[in-house]
C-alpha positions in Angstrom: -51.4 -35.6 -29.2 -54.0 -36.2 -31.6 -51.4 -34.9 -34.4 -48.8 -37.3 -33.1 -51.3 -40.3 -33.3 -52.4 -39.3 -36.6 -49.0 -39.2 -38.0 -48.1 -42.4 -36.6 -51.3 -44.0 -38.2 -50.5 -42.5 -41.5 -46.9 -44.1 -41.2 -48.2 -47.7 -40.3 -50.8 -47.4 -43.1 -48.0 -46.4 -45.4 -45.7 -49.0 -44.3 -48.6 -51.6 -44.5 -49.3 -50.5 -48.1 -45.7 -50.4 -49.4 -45.0 -53.7 -47.5 -47.7 -55.7 -49.2 -46.4 -54.6 -52.3 -42.9 -56.2 -51.8 -42.3 -59.9 -52.6 -41.8 -60.6 -48.9 -45.2 -59.8 -48.0 -46.3 -63.0 -50.0 -44.1 -65.4 -47.9 -47.2 -67.0 -46.5 -48.6 -68.1 -50.0 -48.1 -71.8 -50.4 -45.4 -72.7 -52.9 -46.5 -74.7 -55.6 -43.6 -76.8 -57.2 -44.4 -76.5 -60.8 -41.4 -75.4 -62.8 -41.8 -73.0 -65.7 -40.6 -75.9 -68.0 -43.3 -78.1 -66.8 -46.0 -79.2 -69.4 -49.6 -80.0 -68.2 -50.4 -83.7 -68.9 -53.9 -84.1 -67.5 -54.7 -86.0 -70.5 -52.6 -89.0 -69.3 -54.4 -89.3 -66.0 -56.0 -92.8 -66.4 -59.3 -93.8 -65.2 -58.9 -94.8 -61.7 -55.9 -92.6 -60.7 -58.7 -90.6 -58.6 -55.8 -89.5 -56.4 -54.4 -87.3 -59.0 -55.9 -83.8 -59.1 -53.5 -82.6 -62.1 -50.5 -84.0 -63.8 -47.3 -82.2 -65.3 -44.4 -83.7 -67.1 -40.9 -82.4 -66.0 -38.5 -84.3 -68.4 -38.9 -85.2 -72.2 -36.8 -87.9 -73.4 -34.2 -90.2 -72.6 -34.4 -92.4 -69.2 -35.2 -90.4 -66.1 -35.8 -92.1 -62.9 -35.7 -92.0 -59.1 -36.4 -88.3 -58.6 -36.3 -87.0 -54.8 -37.4 -84.1 -53.2 -35.2 -81.5 -51.3 -36.2 -81.1 -47.7 -37.6 -77.8 -48.4 -39.6 -78.8 -51.6 -38.1 -76.4 -54.0 -35.4 -78.8 -55.7 -35.3 -82.5 -57.1 -32.5 -84.9 -57.6 -32.7 -87.3 -60.3 -30.6 -89.8 -62.5 -30.8 -89.6 -66.3 -29.1 -91.0 -69.4 -29.5 -88.1 -71.7 -27.7 -86.1 -74.5 -24.0 -87.5 -74.7 -24.2 -89.3 -71.4 -24.4 -93.1 -72.2 -25.4 -94.1 -68.9 -27.0 -92.5 -65.7 -25.7 -89.3 -64.3 -27.0 -87.2 -61.4 -28.9 -84.0 -61.9 -30.6 -81.4 -60.0 -33.9 -79.6 -61.1 -35.0 -76.4 -59.5 -38.8 -76.6 -59.3 -39.2 -73.1 -59.7 -37.4 -72.3 -63.2 -37.0 -76.0 -64.4 -33.2 -75.2 -64.6 -31.5 -78.8 -64.6 -27.5 -78.9 -63.2 -25.3 -82.0 -63.5 -24.0 -82.9 -60.2 -22.0 -86.1 -61.0 -18.8 -86.1 -62.8 -20.3 -87.3 -66.1 -18.0 -90.3 -65.8 -19.0 -93.9 -65.1 -22.6 -94.8 -63.8 -24.2 -93.4 -60.9 -27.1 -93.9 -58.9 -29.7 -93.0 -56.3 -29.2 -89.1 -55.7 -30.5 -87.8 -52.3 -30.3 -84.4 -50.6 -27.9 -84.0 -47.7 -26.5 -81.4 -45.6 -29.6 -79.2 -45.7 -30.3 -79.6 -49.5 -26.8 -78.1 -50.0 -25.2 -81.3 -51.1 -26.3 -84.5 -53.1 -25.7 -88.0 -51.9 -25.0 -90.6 -54.8 -23.3 -93.7 -55.9 -20.7 -93.6 -58.8 -18.7 -96.2 -60.5 -16.3 -93.3 -61.9 -13.2 -94.3 -59.8 -13.2 -97.8 -61.5 -13.1 -96.2 -65.0 -14.6 -93.1 -66.9 -16.6 -95.6 -69.1 -20.2 -97.1 -68.4 -19.6 -100.5 -66.8 -20.9 -103.4 -69.0 -24.8 -104.0 -69.1 -25.7 -107.4 -67.5 -25.7 -110.4 -69.7 -29.6 -110.6 -70.4 -29.1 -114.4 -71.5 -29.3 -115.0 -67.8 -32.5 -113.6 -67.5 -33.5 -110.1 -66.2 -31.1 -109.0 -63.7 -29.7 -106.2 -61.8 -26.0 -105.3 -61.8 -24.3 -105.0 -58.5 -21.3 -103.3 -59.5 -18.4 -103.7 -57.2 -16.7 -100.2 -58.0 -19.9 -98.5 -56.8 -18.7 -96.1 -53.9 -20.8 -93.4 -52.1 -19.9 -89.6 -52.8 -21.3 -86.4 -52.1 -21.1 -82.8 -53.8 -22.4 -79.6 -53.7 -25.8 -79.4 -55.6 -23.9 -77.3 -58.2 -21.7 -79.9 -58.8 -18.7 -78.8 -57.2 -16.5 -80.1 -54.2 -17.0 -83.8 -54.8 -16.2 -85.8 -51.8 -16.0 -89.5 -51.2 -17.8 -91.1 -48.3 -17.1 -94.6 -48.8 -14.0 -96.8 -49.7 -14.8 -100.3 -49.6 -14.4 -103.2 -51.9 -17.8 -104.5 -53.1 -21.0 -102.5 -53.9 -21.7 -99.5 -51.6 -24.9 -97.7 -53.2 -28.5 -96.9 -52.6 -28.0 -94.1 -50.1 -30.6 -92.2 -48.3 -30.8 -89.9 -45.4 -32.8 -89.7 -42.0 -34.7 -86.4 -41.9 -33.0 -85.1 -39.0 -29.7 -85.5 -41.2 -27.6 -87.5 -38.8 -27.7 -91.0 -40.5 -27.2 -92.4 -43.9 -28.9 -95.7 -44.7 -27.3 -97.7 -47.7 -27.0 -101.0 -49.3 -23.5 -102.9 -49.3 -22.2 -106.0 -50.2 -19.1 -105.6 -47.7 -20.0 -108.8 -45.9 -20.6 -111.1 -48.7 -24.4 -110.8 -48.8 -26.3 -107.8 -50.1 -27.5 -106.0 -46.8 -28.7 -102.8 -45.4 -26.3 -100.5 -43.3 -26.5 -97.1 -41.5 -23.7 -94.9 -40.4 -23.2 -91.2 -39.4 -22.9 -88.8 -41.8 -19.1 -88.6 -41.0 -18.9 -92.4 -41.5 -18.9 -93.3 -37.9 -21.2 -95.7 -35.9 -21.5 -98.2 -39.1 -24.2 -100.8 -38.0 -25.4 -103.6 -40.0 -29.3 -103.7 -40.1 -30.0 -107.0 -42.1 -28.1 -110.2 -41.9 -30.6 -113.0 -43.8 -29.7 -114.4 -46.8 -30.9 -112.5 -49.9 -31.1 -109.1 -51.2 -32.2 -106.2 -49.0 -32.1 -102.6 -50.6 -33.6 -99.3 -51.6 -34.3 -98.4 -48.1 -35.7 -95.3 -46.5 -36.3 -93.9 -43.1 -39.8 -93.0 -41.9 -40.3 -89.3 -41.3 -39.9 -89.6 -37.5 -36.9 -91.5 -38.0 -38.4 -94.7 -35.9 -38.5 -97.0 -39.0 -37.3 -98.0 -42.2 -38.9 -99.4 -45.2 -37.2 -101.4 -47.9 -37.3 -104.2 -50.8 -36.2 -107.5 -50.3 -35.7 -111.0 -51.8 -35.6 -113.7 -49.1 -36.0 -117.3 -49.3 -35.6 -120.6 -47.3 -35.7 -122.8 -50.7 -32.0 -124.3 -51.0 -32.4 -124.4 -54.6 -33.5 -120.6 -55.0 -30.9 -119.5 -52.7 -28.1 -121.4 -54.3 -29.0 -119.5 -57.6 -29.1 -116.4 -56.0 -25.5 -116.9 -54.8 -24.3 -118.0 -58.1 -25.5 -115.0 -59.6 -24.3 -112.9 -56.7 -20.7 -114.2 -57.3 -21.1 -112.7 -60.8 -22.4 -109.1 -59.2 -26.0 -109.8 -60.5 -29.4 -110.1 -58.6 -32.5 -111.2 -60.3 -35.3 -109.0 -59.1 -38.3 -111.4 -60.1 -39.8 -111.8 -56.7 -39.5 -109.0 -54.2 -41.4 -107.9 -51.5 -41.8 -104.5 -49.2 -40.6 -105.0 -45.5 -40.6 -102.5 -42.4 -38.6 -102.5 -39.5 -37.4 -100.4 -36.4 -34.5 -98.0 -37.5 -32.0 -100.2 -35.3 -32.9 -103.1 -37.4 -35.2 -104.7 -34.9 -38.8 -106.0 -35.6 -38.4 -106.8 -39.1 -41.6 -107.8 -40.8 -43.1 -108.2 -44.2 -45.8 -106.0 -45.5 -46.5 -107.2 -48.9 -46.6 -111.0 -50.0 -47.5 -110.9 -53.5 -46.0 -112.4 -56.9 -43.7 -110.3 -59.1 -41.5 -107.5 -57.8 -42.3 -104.8 -55.5 -39.8 -102.1 -55.0 -39.2 -98.2 -54.4 -41.3 -97.8 -51.1 -41.8 -94.6 -49.4 -43.8 -93.5 -46.4 -46.6 -91.3 -46.3 -46.2 -88.1 -44.4 -48.1 -89.7 -41.2 -45.8 -92.7 -41.5 -49.0 -94.8 -41.6 -48.9 -96.1 -45.0 -46.3 -97.0 -47.9 -46.5 -96.1 -51.6 -44.6 -98.3 -53.7 -44.2 -99.8 -57.2 -45.2 -103.4 -58.2 -46.0 -105.5 -61.0 -47.9 -108.1 -58.7 -51.1 -108.1 -60.8 -49.0 -109.2 -64.0 -45.8 -110.6 -62.7 -44.3 -111.5 -66.1 -44.8 -108.0 -67.7 -43.4 -104.3 -67.3 -46.5 -103.1 -66.3 -45.5 -101.8 -62.9 -48.3 -99.5 -61.1 -48.0 -97.6 -58.1 -49.8 -99.0 -54.9 -50.6 -98.1 -51.1 -50.4 -100.3 -48.2 -50.9 -99.8 -44.5 -47.8 -100.1 -42.5 -49.4 -102.9 -40.4 -50.0 -104.8 -43.8 -52.9 -105.7 -45.9 -54.5 -105.5 -49.4 -52.7 -103.0 -51.5 -54.6 -100.2 -53.1 -53.9 -99.0 -56.8 -52.8 -95.6 -57.0 -51.9 -95.7 -60.9 -53.5 -97.6 -63.7 -51.2 -97.1 -66.6 -50.5 -100.0 -69.0 -46.6 -99.6 -68.9 -44.1 -98.5 -66.2 -44.9 -96.3 -63.2 -42.2 -96.3 -60.4 -40.0 -94.2 -57.8 -42.9 -92.4 -56.0 -42.0 -89.9 -53.5 -44.3 -87.2 -51.4 -43.3 -83.7 -51.3 -42.2 -82.7 -47.8 -45.9 -81.0 -47.2 -47.4 -84.2 -48.5 -49.2 -82.1 -51.4 -47.5 -83.4 -54.5 -46.4 -86.7 -55.8 -43.3 -87.2 -58.0 -42.9 -90.2 -59.9 -41.5 -91.7 -63.1 -43.5 -93.2 -65.9 -43.5 -94.7 -69.6 -46.7 -92.8 -70.2 -46.8 -90.4 -73.1 -43.6 -91.4 -74.3 -42.5 -90.6 -77.9 -40.6 -94.0 -78.4 -41.1 -97.2 -76.5 -39.3 -97.5 -72.8 -39.0 -93.8 -72.8 -38.9 -92.9 -69.1 -39.9 -89.5 -67.8 -40.6 -87.6 -64.6 -44.0 -86.6 -63.7 -45.5 -84.2 -61.0 -49.1 -85.0 -59.7 -51.0 -82.9 -57.3 -52.4 -85.4 -54.6 -55.8 -85.4 -53.0 
C-alpha cells in the first residue's frame, strides 16, 4: 500500500510540475491589454490626470476614433481615415499583437463600430450602398455641423471583414448602433420618423421601439451594464427660433452640435432626465462598471474651442469631475469590461495639428 501511495504521489507531483509549465496553467493571471505595437506615453499624462497610472499610444497618424472594447477585452473596434482610405472605415485591433484588420468594405463612409454576436462580428453603419466614394463633407459656411447622411444603413460583418450582412433598410439615417451586454438588443439613432431619435430593436430586427420623441437630436446612446438604463447625448430646446434653425439644417441632413447635454433614462424610454446642463457640447457618454457614474467628453469649460476633456458625473447628476486636462481634444472614452483600463481618443502628442490617435490608460 505504501508503495502504491508513493507512486501515486510521485505521479501527482510530476503532473503538477509539468502542468505548471504549460500555458494553460497561467489562466488565472490577469490579462493586460497592451498590444506589442503599443508605445508607452507616460510623458503625455498631464497634471491633474491623477486617475491614469500609465498611458500607451495604440495608433500613429491619421484620424482614429470611436474605439470600443470587445466583451472579452481582447480586441478593439475603431474607425480610421488612414492610408488610401479617404474617409472613415472600420477596423479591429488585436489587443495582444496589435494586428489591425479592415472590417468594412473600404467604400463610402462608416461610423460607430461595436462588437456583436459574442465578439464574432462587428456592428457598424455605412454609406457604401449609396456610392463607393466618400459622401461630401458638410458646408462649413453654415457653421460647424455634423452630416446626417441619408445613405447610412446598419450592417454587421465578421471581425475578419467577411460575411457582410445588412440589418436596416429604411430611407433616412440609420447609424450610431450599440449593443446591450446580454447581446439581445441593438440601440441606434434614426431619422426614419422625421426627427433624429433613439430606437431599439432585437438583433433580428424585430420589436422595433422608438425611445425618444421630443423635437431635437438624440444620439450616441449606450446601455448600462445591467441593461436597465441608457445614456445618450441630446439637443433639445423649447425656443421657437432655435428649433426652426434646427429643422432647417435637418432638412439639409445636418445637425449643429454646439449645445448638447448628457441624458439618462430607462431602457424602455421612460424616466428620461438630463444629468448635465453646461455650455458647449457634451457627448460620447459611457457608464462606469457599477453603472453609478458616467464618463463623457465636453468642451463646457471653453465652449468656443476644440479643447474637449473627459469628465465624470454621477448618474443622479451633480458637478462634473475632470479626468483629462490636455489643451486639445480628448474624447470617446470607454472602460474595459473589468473596469481597469480606459481607452480614449486624443490629439495629444500628434505629429501634425488635428491628428487623432487612440490611447490606453491604466485606471486607478
